[in-house]
Backbone as JSON, one array per atom type, in Angstrom:
{
  "sequence": "XXXXXXXXXXXXXXXXXXXXXXXXXXXXXXXXXXXXXXXXXXXXXXXXXXXXXXXXXXXXXXXXXXXXXXXXXXXX",
  "N": [[-11.53, 3.11, -0.63], [-9.53, 4.17, 2.12], [-6.64, 3.61, 3.96], [-4.53, 3.92, 6.84], [-1.31, 4.08, 8.32], [-1.22, 2.14, 10.38], [-1.55, -1.24, 11.57], [-1.94, -3.75, 9.84], [-2.03, -6.47, 9.38], [-3.47, -8.66, 11.11], [-5.68, -8.14, 10.4], [-6.52, -8.33, 7.51], [-8.09, -10.23, 6.05], [-10.51, -9.43, 6.72], [-10.68, -6.98, 5.84], [-10.37, -7.2, 3.34], [-12.96, -8.71, 2.8], [-14.6, -6.51, 2.95], [-16.87, -3.81, 1.11], [-15.52, -2.88, -1.26], [-14.47, -1.24, -3.99], [-11.52, -0.69, -4.59], [-8.65, -0.56, -2.37], [-7.0, 1.71, -0.93], [-3.78, 1.65, 0.37], [-1.67, 3.35, 2.76], [1.59, 2.8, 2.08], [4.24, 3.75, 1.82], [5.85, 4.43, 3.85], [6.07, 2.11, 5.41], [7.93, 0.66, 3.86], [6.75, -0.52, 1.76], [5.74, -3.0, 2.97], [3.31, -3.66, 3.42], [2.4, -4.81, 1.05], [3.56, -7.0, 0.69], [2.35, -8.46, 2.71], [-0.19, -8.46, 2.04], [-0.26, -9.85, -0.39], [0.71, -12.54, 0.61], [-1.66, -13.24, 2.07], [-3.11, -13.7, 0.14], [-4.98, -11.53, -0.71], [-7.62, -9.81, -2.6], [-9.0, -8.04, -3.42], [-8.74, -5.02, -5.53], [-6.01, -2.86, -5.41], [-4.41, 0.22, -4.31], [-1.61, 1.43, -3.57], [0.36, 3.88, -1.52], [2.96, 6.1, -2.9], [4.47, 8.13, -1.92], [4.69, 9.58, 1.52], [2.65, 11.93, 2.11], [2.51, 13.57, 4.42], [4.95, 14.16, 5.25], [7.45, 16.72, 5.66], [9.19, 16.49, 3.57], [9.52, 16.19, -0.14], [9.5, 13.54, -2.39], [11.89, 13.18, -4.94], [11.79, 12.72, -8.82], [13.22, 10.78, -9.93], [13.27, 8.94, -7.03], [10.55, 8.75, -6.78], [10.24, 7.27, -9.38], [11.37, 4.86, -8.76], [9.99, 3.8, -6.43], [7.5, 3.25, -7.59], [8.31, 1.67, -9.59], [8.92, -0.73, -7.71], [6.47, -1.27, -6.75], [5.14, -1.91, -8.53], [6.32, -4.56, -9.02], [5.51, -6.0, -7.12], [2.73, -6.2, -7.13]],
  "CA": [[-11.42, 3.55, 0.97], [-8.18, 4.69, 2.38], [-6.38, 3.21, 5.26], [-3.16, 4.59, 6.9], [-0.69, 4.24, 9.65], [-2.05, 0.89, 11.23], [-1.03, -2.69, 11.63], [-2.97, -4.51, 8.94], [-1.63, -8.01, 9.44], [-4.31, -9.28, 11.8], [-7.39, -7.8, 10.09], [-6.6, -8.46, 6.07], [-9.24, -10.84, 5.43], [-12.14, -8.75, 6.81], [-10.51, -5.72, 4.86], [-11.02, -7.92, 1.87], [-14.37, -8.57, 2.69], [-15.33, -5.07, 2.82], [-17.62, -3.96, -0.3], [-14.81, -1.93, -1.94], [-13.75, -1.81, -5.22], [-10.41, -0.38, -4.63], [-8.6, -0.05, -0.94], [-5.51, 2.76, -1.06], [-3.0, 1.67, 1.52], [-0.33, 4.24, 2.72], [2.71, 1.83, 1.61], [5.72, 4.13, 1.45], [6.52, 4.46, 5.37], [6.57, 0.85, 5.96], [8.74, 0.11, 2.93], [6.01, -1.33, 0.91], [5.75, -4.26, 3.34], [1.86, -4.04, 3.26], [2.08, -5.22, -0.36], [4.12, -8.35, 0.93], [1.22, -8.98, 3.42], [-1.51, -8.86, 1.19], [-0.34, -10.87, -1.15], [0.81, -13.72, 1.66], [-3.0, -13.54, 2.61], [-4.15, -13.89, -1.12], [-5.92, -10.31, -0.69], [-8.39, -10.03, -3.66], [-9.42, -6.63, -3.77], [-7.84, -4.05, -6.02], [-4.95, -1.99, -4.52], [-3.84, 1.66, -4.66], [-0.68, 1.59, -2.78], [0.96, 5.22, -1.52], [3.72, 6.31, -3.49], [5.15, 8.49, -0.9], [4.06, 10.03, 2.47], [2.3, 13.36, 1.86], [2.17, 14.34, 5.71], [6.01, 14.38, 5.21], [7.96, 17.98, 4.68], [10.09, 15.94, 2.54], [9.06, 15.49, -0.97], [10.71, 12.51, -3.03], [12.4, 13.69, -6.21], [11.35, 12.12, -9.69], [13.72, 9.48, -9.61], [12.73, 8.24, -6.36], [9.19, 8.15, -7.25], [9.83, 6.42, -10.42], [11.84, 3.65, -8.46], [9.4, 3.39, -5.85], [6.39, 2.82, -8.65], [8.78, 0.28, -10.07], [9.02, -1.4, -6.94], [5.27, -1.7, -6.42], [4.91, -3.11, -9.82], [7.12, -5.73, -8.91], [4.9, -6.56, -5.73], [1.34, -6.44, -7.11]],
  "C": [[-9.67, 3.56, 0.9], [-7.61, 4.16, 3.72], [-5.08, 3.87, 5.28], [-2.75, 4.16, 8.0], [-1.36, 3.4, 10.67], [-1.42, -0.53, 10.6], [-2.1, -3.26, 10.91], [-3.19, -5.7, 9.01], [-3.02, -8.69, 9.9], [-5.89, -9.22, 11.05], [-7.33, -7.84, 8.2], [-7.8, -8.98, 5.48], [-10.58, -9.85, 5.58], [-11.82, -7.32, 5.87], [-11.07, -6.12, 3.43], [-12.27, -8.21, 1.74], [-15.39, -7.66, 2.72], [-15.86, -5.05, 1.44], [-16.85, -2.78, -0.85], [-14.06, -2.41, -3.09], [-12.17, -1.43, -5.33], [-9.99, 0.2, -3.36], [-7.03, 0.78, -1.33], [-4.87, 2.49, 0.42], [-1.87, 2.46, 1.56], [1.09, 2.99, 3.01], [4.04, 2.18, 1.99], [6.7, 4.35, 2.82], [6.77, 3.02, 5.88], [7.76, 0.13, 4.78], [7.82, -0.76, 2.02], [5.71, -2.8, 1.69], [4.23, -4.55, 3.31], [1.61, -4.88, 2.28], [2.3, -6.64, -0.03], [3.15, -9.24, 1.7], [0.13, -9.23, 2.91], [-1.43, -9.79, 0.06], [0.06, -12.46, -0.5], [-0.73, -14.26, 2.01], [-3.97, -13.67, 1.43], [-5.42, -12.62, -1.17], [-6.33, -10.28, -2.27], [-8.86, -8.87, -4.62], [-8.36, -5.65, -4.32], [-7.05, -2.86, -5.01], [-4.43, -0.91, -4.87], [-2.82, 1.83, -3.58], [-0.29, 3.08, -2.72], [2.53, 5.19, -2.23], [5.1, 7.01, -2.49], [4.39, 9.23, 0.35], [3.73, 11.55, 2.46], [2.14, 14.16, 3.07], [4.0, 14.67, 6.04], [6.45, 15.53, 4.59], [8.64, 17.59, 3.52], [9.25, 15.57, 1.16], [9.83, 14.85, -1.93], [10.97, 13.34, -4.43], [12.05, 12.75, -7.23], [11.67, 10.75, -9.7], [13.53, 8.64, -8.64], [11.36, 7.75, -6.48], [9.08, 7.0, -8.34], [10.36, 5.08, -9.93], [10.91, 3.21, -7.37], [8.01, 2.94, -6.88], [7.08, 1.58, -9.18], [8.63, -1.08, -9.09], [7.88, -2.11, -6.63], [4.82, -2.55, -7.23], [5.54, -4.53, -9.79], [6.63, -6.68, -7.92], [3.58, -6.93, -6.2], [0.84, -7.17, -8.75]]
}
């Protein structure tokens, strides 16, 4: 299941109750804030956060991607 470009805070428990093995969230545009919200709500489903916005014409360089992955790892 993939979710993006929405405000998920109010529906996190409902998302967690879906029968999904992994849910991927667009996380890069929100500066990974969704990961903080999921942790605060004790989200139990496996998460696949997005590293960069594939809809943007700008592709981040390798260093930026590495930094984002490190930030994600610190939050999950």
